[in-house]
Structure formats: structure tokens, C-alpha cells
C-alpha positions in Angstrom: 243.8 -21.3 30.2 244.5 -23.6 27.2 243.3 -22.5 23.8 241.5 -25.0 21.9 242.9 -25.8 18.5 240.4 -24.7 15.9 239.2 -27.7 13.9 238.9 -27.6 10.2 235.5 -28.3 8.6 236.6 -30.7 5.9 233.5 -30.0 3.8 234.7 -26.4 3.3 238.2 -27.4 2.2 239.2 -27.4 -1.5 241.2 -30.4 -2.7 244.0 -29.8 -5.2 245.8 -32.6 -7.0 249.5 -33.0 -6.5 251.6 -31.5 -9.3 253.2 -34.0 -11.6 251.0 -36.9 -10.6 250.2 -38.8 -13.8 246.9 -40.6 -14.1 244.9 -42.5 -16.8 241.8 -44.6 -17.1 241.9 -48.4 -17.7 239.6 -50.4 -19.9 236.9 -50.5 -17.2 237.0 -46.7 -16.8 238.9 -46.9 -13.4 241.3 -44.2 -12.6 244.9 -45.4 -12.3 247.5 -43.2 -10.6 251.2 -43.7 -11.6 253.2 -43.0 -8.4 256.9 -42.8 -8.8 258.9 -44.6 -6.1 261.7 -42.2 -5.1 264.2 -42.0 -2.3 267.1 -44.0 -1.0 265.0 -46.9 0.4 263.0 -47.2 -2.8 266.2 -47.3 -4.9 267.6 -50.0 -2.7 264.4 -52.0 -3.0 264.3 -51.5 -6.8 267.9 -52.7 -7.1 267.9 -55.7 -4.7 264.3 -56.7 -4.5 263.2 -55.9 -8.1 260.6 -53.4 -6.9 259.1 -51.2 -9.7 260.1 -47.6 -10.2 256.4 -46.7 -10.7 253.5 -48.1 -8.6 250.1 -48.2 -10.2 247.3 -47.3 -7.8 243.9 -48.4 -9.0 241.0 -46.5 -7.6 237.5 -47.9 -6.9 234.3 -46.6 -8.5 233.7 -43.7 -6.1 237.4 -42.6 -6.3 237.4 -42.9 -10.1 234.3 -40.7 -10.3 235.7 -38.0 -7.9 239.3 -37.9 -9.1 238.7 -36.0 -12.4 236.4 -33.6 -10.6 239.2 -32.5 -8.3 240.0 -29.2 -10.0 241.2 -27.0 -7.2 238.0 -25.0 -7.2 235.3 -27.3 -5.9 235.0 -27.9 -2.1 234.8 -31.3 -0.6 231.1 -30.7 0.0 230.5 -29.9 -3.6 232.3 -33.1 -4.7 230.3 -35.1 -2.2 227.0 -33.7 -3.6 228.1 -34.7 -7.1 228.9 -38.2 -5.9 225.4 -38.4 -4.3 223.9 -37.2 -7.6 225.7 -40.0 -9.5 225.5 -42.9 -7.0 222.4 -42.1 -4.9 221.9 -44.1 -1.7 224.9 -46.3 -2.6 227.2 -43.4 -1.6 225.8 -43.3 2.0 227.1 -42.4 4.5 228.0 -39.7 2.1 230.0 -37.0 4.0 232.0 -39.3 6.4 232.9 -41.5 3.4 234.1 -38.6 1.2 235.9 -36.9 4.1 237.8 -40.1 4.9 238.6 -40.6 1.2 240.1 -37.1 1.1 242.1 -37.6 4.3 243.5 -40.8 2.8 244.4 -39.2 -0.5 246.1 -36.3 1.4 248.0 -38.8 3.6 249.5 -40.3 0.5 250.3 -36.8 -0.9 248.0 -37.3 -3.9 246.1 -34.2 -3.0 246.4 -31.2 -0.7 243.4 -29.8 1.1 243.4 -26.0 1.4 241.1 -23.3 2.8 239.4 -21.1 0.2 241.4 -18.1 1.5 244.7 -20.0 1.0 243.7 -20.9 -2.5 242.9 -17.2 -3.3 246.2 -16.1 -1.9 248.0 -18.7 -4.1 246.2 -17.4 -7.2 247.1 -13.8 -6.3 250.8 -14.8 -5.9 250.8 -16.5 -9.3 250.2 -20.1 -8.1 253.0 -20.2 -5.4 
């Protein structure tokens, strides 16, 4: 009998920003991430195709609101509720939108999503 893989409830996960990721706000209060292009292929592209060493990723309004709130303590659901408070009906469909945003941010390694128990274990081990 096959065991079903237990699915995560994304709303219960806690997003943590990637270490060393630099971010600022532009003149329009939009969050801008500075992503360093590392690796062999990026170095080749930089040398031969004049690609930049740092890519600037400009977020949209919802992302710019959520990014500073990602503190390694709030769950995805708590962040979604804050987004709803700020943007109201404009944020709908709320939970699917925020979950997709977090999945995309995780796929680019801008954040990691951890279970609350994993986070507590990291804190007990001195952040490792």
C-alpha cells in the first residue's frame, strides 16, 4: 500500500528572507532586490555579453508591502491577513495569491518557507 505524501499547508509556513539579500525602496516606495549573478555561466555572460553583476528585481505593490513584513516569525496566513487589511478587496483572491507569491519567491531563493517546529529548532541551535 502506497503512503500518501503529507502535503504542507502553506498558510502555516513561516517565510524567512535569504541571508545576504540586499534590498531598498525606490522613489515610488517599491521594494527593489539586488540579486548578485554568480556562477560560471553568469561570469561568461558578464564578460562576453555585458550582463550586469547585479540584477535589480522590482516588486509590485503587494510584494512591496509584504517584503518588509517577512521577519521569520509571521506565518503566511498572518501576512495574508495584513495584506487584506491594507488592500481590502483588491487583494482577492487573497490566500491563493499570497501562497503563489511565496512559492515564486521561494523558487528564486529569495525566501525559504519553514515549519514552525523547524524554526524553533533553528533558534535552539543558535540559528543554524
